[in-house]
C-alpha positions in Angstrom: 69.2 98.7 7.4 69.5 95.0 8.0 70.5 92.4 5.5 71.0 88.6 5.7 72.9 87.3 2.5 73.4 83.9 1.3 75.7 83.0 -1.3 73.9 81.1 -3.7 74.4 78.7 -6.4 70.1 79.4 -7.6 67.2 81.0 -6.2 64.2 82.6 -7.1 60.9 84.7 -5.9 57.4 83.4 -6.9 54.4 84.9 -6.0 50.9 84.3 -7.4 52.5 81.1 -9.0 55.2 83.5 -11.2 58.5 83.9 -11.1 59.5 87.5 -10.3 63.0 87.3 -9.9 66.1 84.8 -10.2 68.9 84.4 -10.5 71.3 82.0 -11.2 75.6 81.8 -9.2 75.7 85.2 -6.7 73.6 86.6 -3.5 70.1 86.3 -2.4 69.6 89.1 0.3 66.6 89.1 2.1 66.6 93.0 3.1 65.1 95.1 6.3 64.7 98.8 6.6 64.3 99.9 10.4 62.7 102.8 12.1 65.0 105.9 11.8 67.0 104.4 8.3 67.7 106.4 5.3 68.9 106.7 2.3 73.2 107.0 4.2 71.9 103.5 6.0 71.0 102.0 2.9 74.5 103.9 0.8 76.1 102.3 3.4 74.7 98.6 3.6 74.4 98.5 -0.2 78.0 99.6 -0.8 79.3 97.1 2.5 76.8 94.1 0.3 78.4 94.5 -3.2 82.3 94.8 -1.3 81.7 92.1 1.2 84.3 89.3 0.1 82.5 85.7 0.3 83.1 84.2 -3.3 86.2 82.1 -3.4 89.7 83.4 -4.7 91.7 80.6 -7.2 93.4 79.3 -3.1 89.8 78.8 -2.4 89.8 81.6 0.8 86.6 83.8 0.7 88.4 86.6 -1.2 86.1 88.3 -3.9 82.9 89.9 -3.4 79.3 90.2 -5.5 81.1 92.7 -8.0 84.3 90.6 -8.2 82.3 87.4 -9.6 79.9 89.1 -11.8 77.7 87.4 -9.4 73.6 87.8 -9.7 72.4 89.2 -6.9 68.1 88.9 -5.9 67.0 91.2 -3.2 64.1 90.3 -1.5 62.3 92.7 1.0 61.6 91.4 4.4 60.4 93.6 7.9 60.5 90.3 9.8 64.1 91.2 10.2 63.9 93.9 12.3 61.6 91.5 14.8 61.9 92.6 18.6 62.0 88.7 19.7 63.2 89.6 23.3 60.0 88.7 25.3 56.9 86.1 24.7 56.3 83.9 21.6 55.0 86.4 19.6 57.6 88.9 17.5 57.1 92.2 18.0 57.5 94.5 14.4 57.9 97.9 15.9 61.6 98.6 15.1 60.7 97.7 11.4 60.2 101.3 9.2 56.5 102.0 8.4 55.7 100.3 5.0 55.9 103.3 2.9 59.5 104.2 3.9 60.1 100.4 3.9 59.3 99.9 0.0 61.0 103.5 -0.6 64.4 101.9 1.3 63.8 98.9 -1.0 63.5 100.6 -4.0 66.2 103.0 -3.2 68.4 100.2 -2.1 67.3 98.1 -5.7 67.6 101.2 -8.3 71.3 101.8 -6.9 72.5 98.5 -7.4 71.3 98.3 -11.1 73.0 101.0 -11.9 76.7 98.9 -9.8 75.5 95.1 -11.3 74.4 94.0 -14.5 72.3 91.0 -12.6 69.9 92.2 -10.7 66.5 90.5 -9.2 64.0 91.2 -6.5 61.0 89.8 -5.0 57.9 92.1 -4.5 57.3 94.2 -1.6 54.6 93.4 0.6 53.4 90.3 -1.8 53.3 86.8 0.2 56.6 85.4 -1.9 57.7 82.2 -2.3 61.7 82.4 -2.0 63.9 79.4 -3.1 67.3 78.8 -2.9 70.3 76.7 -3.3 72.6 78.0 -0.3 76.1 77.5 -1.2 79.0 77.0 1.5 76.3 77.2 3.1 77.4 80.7 3.4 75.1 83.3 5.2 75.8 86.5 6.9 74.0 89.2 8.7 75.0 92.6 7.8 73.4 95.3 10.1 74.0 99.9 9.5 72.3 101.2 12.3 70.7 104.6 11.9 73.2 108.1 12.5 71.1 109.8 14.8 
């Protein structure tokens, strides 16, 4: 699984002119399941995501996690993160999980995140979304857990 996380002062997702998810300070995470991913990869990625230290401590160093600061978490499904861009000028999405499996794993991560954090919002799987954010820093990290075979 892949997560592109961005530390934000605010972020939101709009679908058909309706805000479906919004947070204040926290993390906005684009989330993608790849072929071969399962609950093991989802759990490992979520554990890493929730403990990844990207928020400043009193000395200004990135030593606090989203859990430590009780920030908001906005999870947004984005299969394009799995794109194969090695050849040509059009991406291939064959590395991405099939839509039904991608939705299942996204929903699984959301459910597990909500059991651990108070403020979890989401985008809408399969919808055309407008995502807005104010990246704080900017701070952006790519996290990936490869399938165990």
